[in-house]
C-alpha positions in Angstrom: -40.8 -11.6 -59.6 -38.1 -14.1 -58.9 -35.5 -11.6 -60.3 -36.8 -8.8 -57.9 -36.6 -11.0 -55.1 -33.1 -12.2 -55.8 -32.2 -8.3 -56.1 -33.6 -7.7 -52.9 -31.7 -10.5 -51.1 -28.7 -9.5 -52.5 -29.2 -5.7 -51.8 -29.8 -7.1 -48.2 -26.9 -9.1 -48.0 -24.6 -6.3 -49.3 -26.3 -3.9 -46.7 -25.8 -6.3 -43.7 -22.1 -6.8 -45.1 -21.6 -3.1 -45.2 -23.1 -2.8 -41.8 -20.8 -5.2 -40.5 -17.7 -3.8 -42.4 -14.8 -2.5 -40.0 -14.9 0.9 -41.5 -18.7 1.0 -40.9 -18.4 -0.2 -37.3 -15.6 2.4 -36.9 -17.8 5.2 -38.0 -20.8 4.0 -35.9 -18.6 3.9 -32.8 -17.3 7.0 -33.6 -20.8 8.6 -34.1 -21.3 7.9 -30.3 -18.4 10.1 -29.5 -19.8 13.2 -30.7 -20.8 15.3 -27.7 -23.7 16.8 -29.5 -25.1 13.4 -30.4 -28.8 13.0 -29.8 -29.9 9.5 -30.4 -33.0 9.1 -32.7 -35.9 6.6 -32.1 -34.1 3.6 -33.6 -30.8 4.4 -31.7 -32.8 4.8 -28.4 -34.2 1.2 -29.0 -30.7 0.0 -29.6 -29.3 1.6 -26.7 -32.1 0.1 -24.5 -31.1 -3.3 -25.9 -27.7 -2.8 -25.1 -26.4 -2.6 -28.8 -25.2 1.0 -28.5 -23.8 3.0 -25.7 -25.7 6.1 -24.4 -24.4 9.4 -25.5 -21.1 10.5 -23.9 -20.6 13.5 -21.8 -18.0 16.1 -22.9 -14.3 15.8 -22.3 -13.9 17.6 -18.9 -17.1 16.2 -17.3 -16.5 12.5 -18.2 -13.5 11.2 -15.9 -13.3 7.9 -18.1 -12.5 9.8 -21.5 -9.3 8.5 -23.0 -8.9 5.7 -20.1 -9.1 2.0 -20.1 -12.6 2.5 -18.5 -13.7 4.7 -22.0 -16.1 2.0 -23.4 -16.1 3.8 -26.8 -12.5 4.1 -27.1 -12.1 0.2 -25.9 -14.6 -0.7 -28.8 -12.4 1.1 -31.2 -9.3 -0.8 -30.0 -11.1 -4.0 -30.0 -11.5 -4.0 -33.8 -7.5 -4.1 -34.2 -5.3 -3.1 -37.0 -8.3 -3.5 -39.7 -9.6 -0.1 -38.1 -6.6 1.8 -38.5 -7.2 3.4 -42.1 -10.6 4.7 -41.1 -9.1 6.2 -37.8 -6.8 8.1 -39.6 -9.4 9.6 -41.6 -11.2 10.4 -38.5 -8.3 12.7 -37.3 -9.8 15.2 -39.7 -13.2 15.1 -38.2 -14.8 18.5 -37.2 -15.8 16.9 -33.9 -13.0 17.1 -31.3 -14.1 14.3 -29.4 -13.9 12.2 -32.5 -10.5 13.3 -33.2 -9.3 12.8 -29.6 -10.6 9.2 -29.6 -9.4 8.4 -32.8 -5.7 9.4 -32.1 -6.1 7.5 -28.5 -7.1 4.3 -30.4 -4.5 4.5 -33.0 -1.7 4.7 -30.2 -3.4 1.9 -28.2 -3.7 -0.1 -31.5 0.0 0.4 -32.5 1.5 -0.3 -35.4 3.7 2.0 -37.8 1.0 2.8 -40.3 -0.4 5.5 -38.0 3.0 7.2 -37.3 3.2 9.2 -40.2 -0.3 10.7 -40.1 0.1 11.5 -36.5 3.3 13.5 -37.1 1.7 15.3 -39.8 -1.3 16.1 -37.5 1.1 17.2 -34.9 2.9 19.4 -37.1 -0.3 21.0 -38.4 -1.5 22.0 -34.8 1.7 22.4 -33.0 1.2 26.2 -32.8 -2.5 26.4 -32.2 -2.2 27.9 -28.8 -0.1 28.4 -26.0 -2.0 26.2 -23.5 -0.1 23.2 -22.0 -2.4 20.5 -23.6 -2.3 22.3 -27.4 -5.2 22.7 -29.7 -7.4 25.8 -29.8 -9.5 24.0 -27.3 -7.1 21.8 -25.7 -7.7 19.0 -28.3 -5.3 18.1 -30.9 -1.5 18.1 -29.6 -1.6 16.0 -26.4 -3.5 13.1 -27.8 -1.2 12.8 -30.7 1.8 13.1 -28.5 0.5 10.2 -26.4 -0.3 8.2 -29.2 3.2 8.5 -30.9 4.7 7.5 -27.4 2.6 4.4 -27.1 3.5 3.5 -30.9 6.9 4.0 -30.0 8.7 3.3 -33.3 11.8 4.9 -34.4 10.0 7.6 -36.3 7.7 8.5 -33.3 10.8 8.7 -31.2 12.3 11.3 -33.6 9.3 13.3 -33.8 9.1 13.4 -29.8 12.7 14.1 -29.3 12.8 16.9 -31.9 10.0 18.6 -30.3 11.5 17.9 -26.7 14.9 19.8 -27.6 12.7 23.0 -28.5 10.9 25.4 -26.8 7.2 24.9 -26.2 4.2 24.3 -24.0 3.9 20.8 -24.3 6.7 19.2 -22.3 4.6 17.5 -19.8 2.8 15.5 -22.6 6.4 15.1 -24.3 8.0 13.7 -21.2 5.5 11.2 -20.4 5.2 10.0 -24.2 9.0 9.4 -24.2 8.6 7.4 -21.1 6.2 5.2 -22.5 8.0 5.0 -25.9 10.8 2.7 -24.4 13.2 4.6 -26.7 16.7 4.5 -24.9 17.6 7.7 -26.8 15.2 9.6 -24.4 17.0 8.8 -21.3 19.6 11.4 -21.5 16.9 13.9 -22.5 14.7 12.9 -19.6 17.8 13.1 -17.1 18.7 16.5 -18.5 15.2 17.6 -17.8 15.1 16.3 -14.4 18.5 17.9 -13.7 17.9 21.2 -15.3 13.9 21.5 -14.7 13.4 23.0 -18.2 10.1 24.3 -18.3 8.8 21.8 -15.5 8.8 24.0 -12.6 8.6 21.9 -9.5 7.0 18.9 -11.2 10.5 17.4 -11.5 11.5 17.4 -7.8 9.7 14.0 -6.7 9.8 10.7 -8.4 6.1 11.0 -8.8 6.7 14.1 -11.1 6.6 13.5 -14.8 10.4 13.1 -15.2 10.9 10.7 -12.6 7.9 8.6 -13.6 9.1 8.3 -17.1 12.8 7.4 -16.1 11.3 4.6 -13.9 9.7 2.9 -16.8 13.2 2.4 -18.5 14.2 0.7 -15.4 18.0 -0.4 -15.1 18.9 1.6 -18.3 18.0 4.9 -16.7 20.8 4.3 -13.8 23.9 5.8 -15.5 22.3 9.3 -16.2 20.9 9.4 -12.7 24.2 8.3 -11.2 25.8 11.2 -13.0 23.5 13.5 -11.2 24.6 12.2 -8.1 28.3 12.6 -9.1 27.6 16.2 -9.8 26.1 17.1 -6.6 29.1 15.1 -4.6 31.9 17.1 -6.5 30.1 20.5 -6.3 32.0 21.9 -3.1 33.8 21.1 0.1 31.7 20.3 3.2 30.8 23.5 5.2 31.0 25.8 2.3 27.8 27.9 1.8 25.8 26.7 -1.4 25.2 29.3 -4.2 21.9 29.1 -5.9 23.2 26.9 -8.5 24.6 24.6 -6.2 21.5 24.3 -4.2 19.7 23.6 -7.5 22.0 20.5 -7.9 21.2 19.5 -4.4 17.6 19.1 -5.2 18.2 17.3 -8.4 20.3 15.0 -6.6 17.5 14.6 -4.1 15.0 13.6 -7.1 17.6 11.3 -8.5 18.0 9.2 -5.3 14.1 8.8 -5.2 14.0 7.7 -8.9 17.0 5.1 -8.1 15.4 3.7 -5.1 12.2 3.0 -7.2 14.2 1.3 -9.9 16.1 -0.8 -7.4 19.5 -1.1 -9.2 22.4 -2.2 -6.9 24.7 0.1 -9.0 23.3 3.1 -6.9 24.4 1.8 -3.5 28.0 3.1 -3.5 27.3 6.5 -4.9 24.4 6.5 -2.1 26.7 5.4 0.8 29.0 8.0 -0.2 26.3 10.8 0.3 25.3 9.0 3.8 28.9 9.2 4.8 29.3 12.9 4.4 29.8 15.4 7.2 27.8 18.6 6.0 25.6 20.9 7.9 23.9 22.4 5.0 20.1 22.0 5.4 19.6 20.9 2.0 22.6 18.4 2.0 21.2 16.7 5.3 17.8 16.3 3.6 19.8 14.7 0.5 21.9 12.3 3.3 18.3 11.5 4.9 16.8 10.5 1.3 20.0 8.4 0.5 19.6 6.6 3.9 15.9 5.6 3.1 17.1 4.6 -0.6 19.7 2.2 1.2 17.0 0.6 3.3 14.8 0.2 0.1 17.8 -1.4 -1.9 18.6 -3.8 1.0 22.3 -4.0 0.4 24.4 -5.4 3.5 27.2 -2.7 2.5 24.8 -0.2 3.9 24.6 -1.5 7.3 27.7 0.2 8.6 27.3 3.5 7.2 23.7 3.5 8.6 24.7 2.5 12.0 27.3 5.2 12.0 24.6 7.9 11.9 23.0 6.1 14.8 26.2 6.9 16.8 26.8 10.5 15.2 26.8 13.0 18.1 27.2 15.8 15.6 23.6 15.7 14.5 24.6 15.7 10.9 21.7 13.5 9.8 18.6 12.0 11.5 19.1 8.8 13.6 15.3 8.1 13.4 15.7 8.0 9.6 18.8 5.8 9.8 17.0 3.7 12.2 14.0 3.1 10.1 16.3 2.4 7.0 18.1 0.0 9.0 15.0 -1.9 9.9 13.7 -2.2 6.5 17.0 -2.9 5.1 17.3 -6.1 7.6 14.1 -7.3 6.7 15.0 -7.3 3.1 18.2 -9.1 4.1 16.4 -11.7 6.0 16.7 -13.4 9.4 20.5 -13.4 9.4 20.9 -9.8 9.4 17.6 -9.2 11.4 18.9 -11.2 14.3 21.6 -8.3 14.7 20.5 -5.8 17.4 19.8 -2.2 16.2 21.9 0.5 18.1 20.1 3.0 19.9 20.4 6.8 18.9 23.2 8.6 20.7 22.1 11.0 23.3 21.9 14.7 21.8 
């Protein structure tokens, strides 16, 4: 009797240990990620006691999926690096919600152990579909891309850059992942995409587009490629010439670069921006670029910009907007402090 009791105790202790093991905990959490999961009576009791989350909705009905508010994803991340081997195995699961959350969790946990399996997963699903997100039902490519961007080691950067150089339908995800990676090799690539709008349509034309947001994450290290874009616009033609379609494209690229430079806030942009403000060009797009440059100078708050901005207020030719220049001066002087703010702002010239 004693032997049987001891065996039962040992079995119970083994079962409890297995229940508490990391791989078992990962699998239990991922079990909840199945959109077709219907809890049994025991699981219903555990849900009512707060030990389990209720069944999740499908991806497109659940706004928290993959975000910081995703409780299932956060539970996986909280398990830390010990969960990585089981999460790698889960990338082969038949359930798409399980695969997605496993990849999202691997990216957030980080570490190079997952890089190789994520790249292999990306290779095997890259041509599944022509949709922007990838995967036969939009499931397998973009989570792997995001995870590689978050991991950000050199092998992950290599994989993302190689795919960025090709033609495909996953460029939005690749741009955002490269921005998250922090890999400086991505800066000229992103600047080229921003300047050439490769496969991105109009999404690159503002700082809030994917390329702008990605470049802003690099901060000062992205300034030089962006300044080169401004230089291309400055040397394109003589003032007064009618722009060609290619030159108009360069102007829009210049505007996008100005907005990103203002968001980064690096003083190296002040000189090139003043050059744009000082131009006298009646081309509509160029005037728009000059107004954007004026507002950027106000954001940067460098006293070198006061003279050029005041010159716009006195301009009787109407090349740029005096109202824009006045607003930029107010913002600039506020940044400079009381010394510059005590100087009166000139009134716009009568038009």
